[in-house]
N, C-alpha and C positions, 0 to 999 in steps of 0.2 A: 517465445511467447510467455505470457505471464504464468502459465501453468508450470513452466520449467524452472521458475525461480524459487529456490529452497526457502527463502525467508518469508514468502507469501504463504499464509496459512488458510486464508479464505478469499474468494473473489465473489463480490456481490454485484450483480447487474441491476441497474436502477432505471426508473423513469423519473423525470424531473430535471433539476438543475445539474446534477452530476450523472455521469453515465456508469461509472464503476466505483466501488469502494473496495480497497484492498486491506485486509487485515494482515499486518506484517509483524513478525517477531524477530527482534534483534537483541544482542547483549549489550552493546555500547552505542551511545548516541551518534558517534561519528560513522557508524555502520549505515545509518540512514542516508547520509550524504552519498556514501559510496554506492549504495544500492540504487539510488536514483540516477546518479551520474554514469555509473558503469553498466547498468542493466536496463532500468525502466525507461529512462529518457531516450534510449537507443532503439526502442521498439517503434516500428512504423505505425503512424496513426495517433500516437500520443502527442497531443499538442500542448497541453497544460496540465500541471499537477498542483494539488493543494493538500497540504499535510496538516493533520490534526492528531495530537498525541493524547491517548487516554491517560488520565491522571489517577483515576480510581474506578473500579468496577463494582457495581452494586448487584449482588446476586439475590434474586427474588425466589423464595421457595414456596 
């Protein structure tokens, strides 16, 4: 299950176009490929994935 994958830091369940957003933390870009191929894509019920990479975080105080 998604909860057991160490790289996943947050799981957000949504209404609308997407069902779930995963916040993932990795050290190297190639780890993203391995994460999906070796772990996430093998979970029953996952039909399609869409990846977006955060390029900058703006913190509002």
